[in-house]
Each structure stands twice: as structure tokens, then as C-alpha cells.
C-alpha positions as CSV (number, residue, x, y, z in Angstrom):
1,M,22.0,-31.9,-17.5
2,S,24.9,-30.8,-19.7
3,N,25.9,-27.3,-20.5
4,Q,24.6,-27.7,-24.0
5,D,21.2,-28.8,-23.0
6,P,19.7,-25.3,-22.8
7,I,21.0,-24.5,-26.3
8,S,19.5,-27.7,-27.8
9,R,16.2,-27.1,-26.0
10,N,16.2,-23.5,-27.4
11,D,16.8,-24.8,-30.9
12,R,13.7,-26.9,-30.6
13,R,11.5,-23.9,-29.9
14,P,12.5,-21.2,-32.4
15,E,9.1,-19.6,-32.2
16,F,9.6,-18.6,-28.6
17,N,10.7,-15.0,-28.7
18,Y,12.6,-14.2,-25.5
19,N,13.5,-10.7,-26.6
20,K,9.8,-9.8,-27.0
21,I,8.9,-11.3,-23.6
22,N,11.9,-9.5,-22.1
23,Q,10.5,-6.2,-23.3
24,H,7.0,-7.0,-21.8
25,V,8.4,-8.1,-18.4
26,T,10.8,-5.2,-18.2
27,S,8.0,-2.7,-18.9
28,L,6.2,-4.1,-15.9
29,F,9.0,-3.2,-13.5
30,G,10.2,0.1,-14.9
31,P,13.0,1.4,-17.1
32,S,16.4,-0.1,-17.2
33,D,19.6,1.6,-16.1
34,D,20.4,2.4,-19.7
35,E,17.8,5.1,-19.9
36,D,18.2,8.7,-19.1
37,D,18.8,9.1,-15.4
38,N,17.6,12.7,-15.5
39,E,14.2,11.8,-16.8
40,Q,11.6,12.1,-14.0
41,V,9.2,9.2,-14.0
42,P,5.9,10.1,-12.3
43,R,5.1,7.7,-9.4
44,S,1.7,7.1,-7.9
45,P,1.6,7.8,-4.1
46,F,-0.4,4.6,-3.8
47,I,2.5,2.3,-4.7
48,L,3.9,0.3,-1.8
49,T,7.5,1.1,-0.7
50,G,9.9,0.0,2.0
51,L,9.5,-3.8,1.7
52,P,11.6,-6.0,4.0
53,P,14.5,-8.0,2.7
54,E,13.9,-11.4,1.2
55,P,14.5,-14.4,3.5
56,Q,16.4,-17.4,2.1
57,E,13.4,-19.6,2.6
58,G,9.6,-19.2,2.3
59,N,7.2,-17.5,0.0
60,I,8.7,-13.9,-0.3
61,E,10.2,-12.8,-3.6
62,Y,10.2,-9.5,-5.4
63,K,12.1,-7.7,-8.2
64,L,12.1,-4.0,-8.8
65,K,13.2,-4.2,-12.4
66,L,15.0,-6.5,-14.8
67,V,18.1,-5.0,-16.4
68,D,18.8,-6.6,-19.8
69,P,18.5,-10.2,-18.7
70,N,19.5,-12.8,-21.3
71,P,17.0,-15.5,-22.2
72,F,18.3,-18.1,-19.7
73,R,18.5,-15.5,-16.9
74,L,14.9,-14.6,-17.5
75,E,13.8,-18.2,-17.5
76,H,15.7,-18.7,-14.2
77,L,13.9,-15.7,-12.6
78,I,10.5,-16.9,-13.7
79,T,11.2,-20.4,-12.2
80,Q,12.4,-18.8,-9.0
81,M,9.3,-16.7,-8.6
82,N,7.0,-19.7,-9.3
83,W,8.9,-21.7,-6.7
84,R,8.5,-18.9,-4.1
85,L,4.7,-18.8,-4.7
86,Q,4.4,-22.5,-4.4
87,E,6.1,-22.3,-1.0
88,G,3.1,-20.3,0.2
89,Q,0.6,-22.2,-1.9
90,G,-0.1,-19.1,-4.0
91,E,0.2,-16.6,-1.1
92,A,1.9,-13.3,-1.8
93,L,0.4,-10.8,0.6
94,Y,1.2,-7.6,2.4
95,E,-0.9,-7.5,5.6
96,I,-1.9,-4.9,8.2
97,G,-4.2,-5.4,11.2
98,V,-6.6,-2.6,12.2
99,A,-8.5,-2.8,15.5
100,V,-11.9,-1.0,15.3
101,L,-12.6,0.9,18.5
102,G,-15.4,3.3,19.6
103,T,-18.5,3.6,21.8
104,V,-21.7,1.7,21.2
105,D,-23.8,2.9,18.3
106,S,-20.9,4.8,16.7
107,G,-21.3,2.7,13.5
108,K,-18.1,0.5,13.8
109,S,-19.6,-2.7,12.4
110,S,-21.6,-0.8,9.7
111,L,-18.4,1.0,8.6
112,V,-16.5,-2.3,8.4
113,G,-19.4,-3.8,6.5
114,V,-19.5,-1.0,4.0
115,C,-15.7,-1.1,3.4
116,T,-15.6,-4.9,3.0
117,H,-18.8,-5.6,1.1
118,D,-18.9,-2.5,-1.2
119,E,-22.5,-1.8,-0.3
120,L,-23.8,1.2,1.5
121,D,-25.9,1.0,4.6
122,N,-29.6,1.7,4.6
123,G,-29.6,3.7,7.7
124,R,-31.0,0.9,9.8
125,G,-27.9,-1.3,10.1
126,R,-28.1,-3.6,7.1
127,A,-24.3,-3.3,6.4
128,R,-23.4,-4.7,9.8
129,L,-25.4,-7.9,9.6
130,N,-22.6,-9.8,7.8
131,L,-20.3,-9.2,10.7
132,F,-22.5,-10.5,13.6
133,R,-21.8,-13.9,15.1
134,H,-24.7,-14.3,17.5
135,L,-28.4,-14.0,17.4
136,H,-28.5,-11.4,20.2
137,E,-26.1,-9.2,18.3
138,I,-28.6,-9.2,15.3
139,Q,-31.5,-8.5,17.6
140,T,-29.8,-5.7,19.6
141,G,-27.5,-4.3,16.8
142,R,-24.6,-4.4,19.3
143,T,-21.3,-6.3,18.9
144,S,-20.4,-8.5,21.9
145,S,-17.6,-10.6,20.4
146,I,-14.5,-10.2,18.4
147,T,-15.1,-10.4,14.6
148,H,-12.6,-10.4,11.7
149,E,-13.2,-9.1,8.2
150,I,-10.7,-8.5,5.4
151,L,-10.3,-5.9,2.7
152,G,-7.9,-6.5,-0.2
153,F,-6.1,-4.2,-2.6
154,N,-4.4,-5.1,-5.9
155,N,-1.2,-3.6,-7.3
156,L,-3.2,-0.8,-9.0
157,G,-4.7,0.3,-5.6
158,E,-8.2,-1.0,-6.5
159,S,-10.1,-2.5,-3.5
160,I,-10.9,-6.2,-3.6
161,D,-13.8,-7.1,-1.4
162,Y,-16.9,-9.3,-1.1
163,G,-18.6,-7.1,-3.6
164,C,-16.5,-8.7,-6.4
165,C,-15.4,-11.9,-4.6
166,R,-17.5,-14.7,-3.0
167,T,-14.9,-16.0,-0.6
168,A,-11.9,-14.8,1.5
169,N,-9.7,-17.2,-0.5
170,E,-10.7,-15.4,-3.7
171,I,-9.9,-12.0,-2.1
172,C,-6.5,-13.2,-1.0
173,N,-5.7,-14.6,-4.5
174,R,-6.6,-11.4,-6.2
175,S,-4.9,-9.0,-3.7
176,T,-1.3,-7.9,-3.0
177,K,-2.3,-6.2,0.3
178,I,-4.8,-7.3,2.9
179,I,-6.3,-5.1,5.6
180,T,-7.7,-7.3,8.5
181,F,-10.3,-5.4,10.5
182,I,-10.7,-6.6,14.1
183,D,-14.2,-5.4,15.0
184,L,-14.4,-5.0,18.8
185,A,-17.4,-4.4,21.2
186,G,-18.4,-0.8,22.1
187,H,-20.8,-1.4,25.0
188,T,-19.3,-1.0,28.5
189,K,-20.8,-4.4,29.4
190,Y,-18.2,-6.0,27.1
191,M,-15.3,-3.8,28.0
192,K,-13.1,-6.8,29.1
193,T,-13.7,-8.4,25.6
194,T,-12.6,-5.2,23.9
195,L,-9.4,-4.9,26.0
196,F,-8.6,-8.6,25.4
197,G,-9.1,-8.2,21.6
198,L,-6.8,-5.2,21.4
199,A,-4.1,-6.7,23.6
200,A,-4.2,-10.3,22.3
201,H,-4.6,-9.7,18.6
202,A,-1.6,-7.3,18.3
203,A,-3.2,-4.9,15.8
204,D,-0.8,-2.7,13.8
205,F,-3.2,0.3,14.0
206,A,-6.4,1.3,15.7
207,M,-9.4,3.0,14.0
208,L,-11.3,4.9,16.6
209,C,-14.9,5.5,15.5
210,V,-16.8,8.6,16.8
211,D,-20.5,9.1,16.5
212,A,-20.9,12.5,15.0
213,P,-24.2,13.3,16.7
214,S,-23.0,12.2,20.2
215,S,-19.4,13.5,19.8
216,V,-16.8,12.3,22.3
217,V,-18.1,10.3,25.3
218,D,-16.5,8.4,28.2
219,T,-16.2,5.1,26.3
220,T,-14.4,7.0,23.5
221,R,-11.8,8.3,26.0
222,E,-11.5,4.8,27.5
223,H,-10.8,3.1,24.2
224,F,-8.4,5.8,23.1
225,S,-6.5,5.3,26.4
226,Y,-6.3,1.5,25.7
227,A,-4.7,2.0,22.3
228,R,-2.2,4.6,23.6
229,T,-1.3,2.5,26.6
230,L,-0.6,-0.5,24.4
231,D,1.4,1.7,21.9
232,V,-1.0,1.2,19.0
233,P,-1.1,4.2,16.6
234,V,-4.6,5.6,16.3
235,F,-6.5,7.3,13.5
236,V,-10.1,8.6,14.0
237,V,-13.2,8.2,11.8
238,I,-16.1,10.5,12.6
239,N,-19.1,8.5,11.4
240,K,-22.8,9.5,10.6
241,I,-21.9,12.9,9.3
242,D,-25.1,12.8,7.2
243,L,-27.1,13.3,10.5
244,C,-25.2,16.5,11.5
245,S,-24.6,20.0,10.3
246,K,-21.1,21.3,9.6
247,T,-21.1,23.2,12.8
248,S,-21.8,20.0,14.8
249,I,-19.0,18.2,13.0
250,Q,-16.6,21.0,13.8
251,Q,-17.6,20.9,17.4
252,T,-16.8,17.1,17.4
253,I,-13.4,17.8,15.9
254,T,-12.8,20.4,18.6
255,C,-13.6,17.8,21.3
256,L,-11.3,15.3,19.6
257,T,-8.5,17.9,19.5
258,Y,-8.7,18.2,23.3
259,L,-8.7,14.4,23.7
260,L,-5.7,13.9,21.5
261,K,-3.7,16.6,23.3
262,H,-4.7,15.8,26.8
263,G,-6.2,12.3,26.8
264,N,-2.9,10.6,27.5
265,G,-0.6,12.2,30.0
266,S,2.6,10.7,28.6
267,S,2.3,12.0,25.0
268,Q,0.3,14.3,22.8
269,L,-1.0,13.9,19.2
270,R,-1.7,16.6,16.7
271,P,-5.0,16.2,14.8
272,Y,-4.9,16.2,11.0
273,V,-8.2,16.4,9.2
274,V,-8.1,14.6,5.9
275,Q,-10.2,16.3,3.2
276,N,-8.6,15.2,-0.1
277,E,-6.0,12.8,-1.6
278,E,-3.2,15.1,-1.0
279,D,-4.0,15.3,2.7
280,L,-4.2,11.5,3.0
281,V,-0.7,11.0,1.5
282,K,0.8,13.5,3.9
283,A,-1.1,11.9,6.8
284,A,0.1,8.4,5.9
285,D,3.7,9.5,5.8
286,M,3.6,11.3,9.1
287,F,1.3,8.8,10.8
288,V,4.1,6.2,11.2
289,E,6.1,8.6,13.2
290,K,3.1,8.9,15.6
291,S,3.3,12.6,15.6
292,I,-0.2,13.1,14.2
293,C,-3.7,11.5,14.3
294,P,-5.5,11.5,10.9
295,I,-9.2,12.4,11.2
296,F,-11.7,11.3,8.6
297,T,-15.4,12.4,8.3
298,V,-17.5,9.7,6.6
299,S,-21.1,8.5,6.1
300,C,-22.0,4.9,5.6
301,V,-25.4,5.9,4.2
302,T,-24.3,8.4,1.5
303,G,-20.8,7.0,1.0
304,E,-19.2,10.3,1.5
305,N,-15.4,10.0,2.0
306,I,-15.5,6.2,2.2
307,D,-13.2,6.0,-0.9
308,L,-10.8,8.4,0.8
309,L,-10.7,6.1,3.9
310,K,-10.0,3.1,1.7
311,K,-7.2,4.9,-0.2
312,F,-5.6,5.7,3.2
313,L,-5.8,2.1,4.2
314,N,-4.1,1.1,0.9
315,I,-1.1,3.4,1.3
316,L,-0.8,2.8,5.0
317,P,2.8,1.8,5.5
318,P,3.9,-1.1,7.8
319,R,4.3,-0.4,11.4
320,L,7.4,-2.5,11.9
321,S,10.7,-1.4,10.3
322,T,12.7,-3.7,8.1
323,K,15.2,-4.4,10.9
324,D,12.3,-5.2,13.3
325,Q,10.7,-7.7,10.9
326,E,14.1,-9.4,10.2
327,R,14.8,-9.6,13.9
328,L,11.4,-11.1,14.8
329,S,11.8,-13.8,12.2
330,L,15.1,-15.0,13.7
331,L,13.7,-15.3,17.3
332,P,12.3,-18.5,18.8
333,V,8.6,-19.2,18.1
334,E,6.1,-17.4,20.4
335,Y,2.5,-18.0,19.3
336,R,-0.2,-16.5,21.6
337,I,-3.4,-18.6,21.7
338,D,-6.6,-16.5,21.9
339,E,-9.2,-18.9,20.6
340,I,-10.0,-22.6,21.0
341,Y,-12.0,-24.6,18.5
342,R,-13.1,-28.2,18.2
343,N,-12.5,-30.3,15.1
344,N,-15.0,-33.1,15.3
345,E,-13.9,-34.8,12.1
346,S,-10.3,-35.6,13.0
347,G,-10.5,-35.2,16.8
348,A,-7.5,-32.8,16.7
349,A,-7.3,-29.7,18.8
350,V,-7.6,-26.4,16.8
351,V,-6.4,-23.1,18.1
352,G,-6.4,-19.6,16.8
353,G,-3.9,-16.9,17.7
354,T,-1.1,-14.5,16.6
355,L,2.6,-15.4,16.0
356,R,4.7,-12.8,17.8
357,S,8.1,-14.1,16.8
358,G,9.8,-16.8,14.8
359,L,8.4,-19.0,12.0
360,I,5.8,-21.8,12.3
361,R,5.9,-24.6,9.7
362,E,3.4,-27.3,9.0
363,G,4.6,-30.7,10.3
364,E,7.0,-29.3,12.9
365,S,6.9,-29.9,16.7
366,Y,6.6,-27.3,19.5
367,L,5.7,-27.0,23.1
368,V,2.2,-25.8,24.3
369,G,1.4,-24.6,27.8
370,P,1.4,-23.9,30.6
371,L,-0.9,-26.6,31.8
372,L,-2.4,-26.6,35.3
373,D,0.7,-28.0,36.8
374,G,2.9,-25.4,35.0
375,T,4.4,-27.8,32.5
376,F,4.6,-27.6,28.7
377,L,3.5,-30.5,26.5
378,P,5.1,-31.4,23.1
379,V,2.7,-31.1,20.2
380,K,2.9,-31.3,16.4
381,V,1.4,-28.8,14.0
382,T,-0.5,-30.9,11.5
383,T,-2.2,-28.2,9.4
384,V,-2.1,-24.4,9.1
385,H,-4.9,-22.1,8.0
386,R,-4.9,-18.4,7.3
387,Y,-8.0,-16.6,6.0
388,R,-9.7,-20.0,5.8
389,V,-7.1,-21.2,3.3
390,P,-4.4,-24.0,3.9
391,R,-0.9,-22.6,4.3
392,R,2.5,-24.2,4.9
393,I,4.2,-21.4,7.0
394,V,3.3,-18.6,9.4
395,R,5.5,-15.6,9.9
396,A,5.9,-13.2,12.8
397,G,2.9,-10.8,13.1
398,Q,0.5,-13.0,11.2
399,A,-2.7,-14.5,12.7
400,A,-3.4,-18.2,11.9
401,S,-5.3,-21.2,13.0
402,L,-3.3,-24.4,13.9
403,S,-4.4,-28.0,14.2
404,L,-2.4,-29.6,17.0
405,L,-1.7,-33.3,17.5
406,H,-1.0,-35.1,20.8
407,I,-3.2,-32.9,23.0
408,G,-6.9,-32.8,23.7
409,G,-8.9,-29.7,23.2
410,S,-10.2,-29.8,26.8
411,R,-6.6,-29.2,28.1
412,L,-6.2,-26.0,26.1
413,R,-7.4,-22.5,27.1
414,K,-7.0,-18.9,26.1
415,G,-3.8,-17.4,27.4
416,M,-1.6,-20.4,26.5
417,V,1.4,-20.1,24.2
418,L,3.0,-22.3,21.6
419,V,6.8,-22.0,21.8
420,S,10.0,-23.5,20.4
421,P,11.4,-26.4,22.5
422,T,14.8,-24.7,22.6
423,S,13.4,-21.6,24.4
424,N,13.0,-23.6,27.7
425,P,9.7,-22.0,28.7
426,Q,8.9,-21.5,32.4
427,A,5.5,-20.6,33.9
428,C,5.2,-18.2,36.8
429,F,2.8,-17.3,39.6
430,E,4.5,-14.1,40.6
431,F,6.0,-11.1,38.7
432,V,7.2,-7.6,39.4
433,A,5.8,-4.7,37.5
434,E,6.1,-0.9,37.5
435,I,2.5,0.4,37.4
436,Y,0.9,3.8,36.9
437,L,-2.5,4.6,38.3
438,T,-4.3,6.4,35.6
439,M,-7.8,6.6,37.0
440,H,-9.6,5.5,40.2
441,H,-13.3,6.4,40.2
442,T,-13.7,5.9,43.9
443,N,-10.6,8.1,44.7
444,T,-9.4,5.4,47.1
445,P,-5.7,4.7,47.0
446,I,-4.4,1.2,46.1
447,R,-2.7,-0.7,48.9
448,K,-1.1,-4.0,49.5
449,G,-3.7,-6.8,49.2
450,F,-5.5,-5.0,46.3
451,E,-7.1,-7.5,44.0
452,T,-7.5,-6.7,40.3
453,T,-7.9,-8.3,36.9
454,V,-4.7,-8.0,34.8
455,Q,-4.5,-8.1,31.0
456,I,-1.0,-9.1,29.7
457,E,-1.2,-9.7,25.9
458,N,-3.6,-12.8,25.7
459,I,-3.6,-13.4,29.4
460,R,-6.5,-12.3,31.5
461,Q,-6.6,-13.4,35.2
462,T,-7.2,-12.1,38.7
463,A,-4.1,-11.1,40.5
464,L,-3.2,-9.9,44.0
465,I,-0.7,-7.2,45.0
466,I,1.5,-8.9,47.6
467,E,4.2,-6.3,47.9
468,M,4.5,-2.5,47.2
469,D,7.3,0.0,47.3
470,K,4.9,2.5,48.9
471,E,2.2,2.1,51.5
472,E,-0.4,3.4,49.1
473,L,-0.7,4.5,45.5
474,H,-2.7,7.5,44.4
475,V,-4.0,8.6,41.0
476,N,-1.4,9.8,38.5
477,K,1.4,8.2,40.6
478,Q,3.6,5.2,39.9
479,T,5.3,2.6,41.9
480,I,6.8,-0.9,41.8
481,V,4.6,-3.8,42.9
482,K,4.7,-7.6,43.0
483,F,1.6,-9.4,41.6
484,R,0.6,-13.0,42.3
485,F,-1.9,-14.8,40.0
486,R,-4.8,-16.1,41.9
487,N,-5.9,-19.2,39.9
488,R,-3.1,-20.6,37.8
489,C,0.4,-20.0,36.5
490,E,1.0,-18.2,33.2
491,Y,3.7,-17.7,30.6
492,V,4.9,-14.1,31.1
493,L,7.8,-12.3,29.6
494,E,9.8,-9.3,30.9
495,G,9.0,-6.1,29.1
496,S,5.4,-7.0,28.4
497,R,2.8,-4.3,28.9
498,L,-0.1,-4.8,31.3
499,M,-3.3,-3.1,32.1
500,F,-5.4,-3.8,35.3
501,R,-9.0,-3.1,36.0
502,S,-11.7,-3.6,38.6
503,G,-15.1,-4.6,37.1
504,Q,-15.5,-2.6,33.8
505,Q,-13.3,0.3,35.0
506,T,-9.7,0.4,34.0
507,K,-7.5,1.4,36.9
508,G,-4.0,1.7,35.4
509,S,-1.2,0.3,33.3
510,G,2.4,-0.7,33.6
511,R,5.3,-2.8,32.3
512,I,6.6,-6.1,33.7
513,I,10.2,-5.7,34.9
514,K,10.9,-9.1,36.4
515,V,9.4,-12.6,36.2
516,L,9.7,-15.1,39.1
517,P,9.4,-18.6,37.5
518,Q,7.9,-21.3,39.7
519,L,5.6,-24.3,39.3
520,A,2.2,-24.6,40.8
521,Q,2.1,-26.2,44.2
């Protein structure tokens, strides 16, 4: 195209008023630099700030304001924005994952149902029915599996949910920010499922639900300990306040205050009760620094303070800093598999999981494993789905479902990983960890030969302590031990956090300091 082509094309469209369009577009992004710098423009606290830098490729593009662009510059910017959106097939989202914790009958599923469907509960659990996956969950009213639901917000801070949209795809298309609720089980019978969901799904934040009539119970303390051990920031929602007096609610807050200050020996949190919009803005600002724990009091029946909770979720800033997000995108691919599906139509294996680092693109090849012999098999990602919608790319921190070619579904299992071929992955049977014994209900010390179930991100397997620095480990003490997996080798990385338990009781936590790669015998 010659340099004069744009002029001739412009001559053929004299009715196209670029100056008028420029005024409209500029008004969307704020005043130009020519205006009075001393003029204070009021800003809503619900406007998102602190976005990460644009990568050179992919579907991320944003402009704060346009400063007197000429007609051709404006047309170029519009074309650039459209190209970016086409890269993500229309996706332009800002996402936060929230794990929902709390004891049984604290109203976790009902609260998520009210937030995502814009319909109050009838006091008998109607709001939670949309979240249940199994018949026995409907019959008992208790969650036993891991359920995902989404809540969207547009650029005006308005909630976009199933009350105004019929599908998840429609919610994503109309939203600029997505909250993904990870609803976890509260009954002690399913404690291992709850721990797996919190560790494997890598939530940004945890919402701890407390039943106002029952106050703080042992399961509440256990779930709070999980989140703190895995370094997940926690905010608290006191539910069912319509069933309690103000005195009872204040007593529950007092119990929570003690839990926040003494529930985790390594750090303390300061409770911050949110009562109005001014409080929630302050809470969101300080929450990222992990110095406080916001507390909300809500009712799913009357709807009291539900809007306040939604506004808090809307202004909740990202957990990762800009540098962290940029660093993760440049690392090799590490995709943790936490779900296996069957695609009967194509015969391909379909997996679900969370991308911890790197970028996954449709059509590219990776390694999946470890298999039973400790090896990794090359596979090709044929399709990518997020929120039940086809996508082309997955970024670090995002959950997605992948269709894999060249491997049968029977060879896949939870706990596997999808990694870059250049990372030269190696499986291990043994690893060294520094552990801390947080509780031991029998008051019996741990010795060499102790067998326990370890949870390392998406890995859950029985392991044996084969070496210890001390003869025995007592409660509130720490030591360095060597674990050996009992059944199969796993893909473990140094620096990963671990928790270990016996039955439904959590014994302690720690961090992996050394991995000893070796193949299965």
C-alpha cells in the first residue's frame, strides 16, 4: 500500500467525522494532558488499578487515555485493540479465585448461590441447589465435592451473574472482572477433599464462612489453619445473622478475634469488621498486605450486607504483583492436573487443572507425567476451554481444561503435570523437607517409620519418614526429615509447601528443601 492510500481512502469517506469520534473515545478514558493539572477529578474507589504490563503477544491490551490522536493514529489503535481481542476470541478478563471454607451447615454453598444467581435463599437451602453435583448432596444438603461458580463485574462495578445471564459464556462476554468461587466441603468426612481443593486449585484468597448461631468450632479452626499454612489470605463472612441477636454476633466476633490472633503461631491477623462502603475500601487496601482480616456479617435470607460483600469482591486487588505476573509468564510451563475427564466423541483425553507458570497455546506440544515408570510422554494440546468457552491461550494463574492427543485417559491421574519439553522434568520417590508439628491429638511424638498422607499442591499420596534429624518430634517443634512415597513417583519441586495428616486429622506442615530424583524400580 502506498503512502497516499490512506488519503485517497479518506477522500472517499468525507462523511466519517474522525474529530467527533476522537472526542467520544477520549471522553471514555479521561481528560487529556492539555487540561488543567490542578483540577481534581473525582475517582470511584471501585475502578481497577495496578494492571500488569502488556505482553508482546496474546489478548491483553489497554489504554488509560488518548492524547489528541490524529485520525490515522486513532484508526491504528482501534485495529490494534480488535486484534488483541481476537487473539483471545473475545476474552478480556481480570480474574480472582476465592476458595470457600467453613464448617458444615455454615451456609457456604447457599452464600455462593445467592451471590452468583442474584436470588435470596428461602431459609431451607434453595440457593445452594444450583451448586450441587451429586444426588446425595441434594438429599443431605452437604457438599462433598469441589464446585466452581463464577461472578462477573463490568467496568461500572455492576455484578453480572446468572440472574441476568443464561450461560457462563455470556457472563464472561459482559464482564471485565471474574470472581471464581471454589466451593469446598465442610464436613470432617471430606476433609481430605477440602485440603486437596485448597492446595491444588491455587486460590488467590479464602473466604471463611462462620455459622453465626454456632460461632467458631474445631472445623473452622482447621480450615483457617489450612489457608494460613498455604499462605492464602483469608477474609471472614459471618452467615445467618438473621437467626441471632446482636449480642450473639458480637460474641462470635470475639471468638474470631482470638482465632485470628492465636490460631496460627507464626503470624497474627487484626480483625476489621466491615460495616459500610468506606470500611470495605480501607479493608481491600490493607488486605493485600495481609495485616488485617476483613469480617462481614451477612444473611442469605434477608440479603443484609450481601451487596457490601459483592462490592468488596469487585475492588479486591490482585494477589500477585506486576513483577510476579511478568516473571511467571516467562517461566517454563507447569500445569498441575487436578481432574480427569472422558471425551467419548473424539476419544481424546481431557484434563482440568491450573497453570502455575508459563503460557499454554492451542496446538503446541508438551510433556505429561510422571507415568508409573517415572517417564514423561509427549502430547499435543488440541483444544483449550475456560469457563466452558474455547480459548487459544492459557496464562499463569488461570484454570483451564485441555484436550490432549497421543495419550489415553486411562494412563492419566490426578497429581500429574504438563510441562515444557525444555524443562527436562524428573520424577522422584524421595524428598527432604523441613516440617513443623502443629497438632497431634494422641500426644504421641513422631518417629522414624511414621506413615502419613502428604499433600503437595495437586499431589496426595501416602509417604513414609525414612530419616530424621531427631529421634522424635513433639508438638510445636520442627525438624528435617526424608520422606519416601509409598506407591509411585511424583513430580515435586523444591520450595513447595506440604501438609501431612493421619486420617482426617492434620498433623503438621512444612516446606520441601531438596528433591532426590530417581525412576521407579
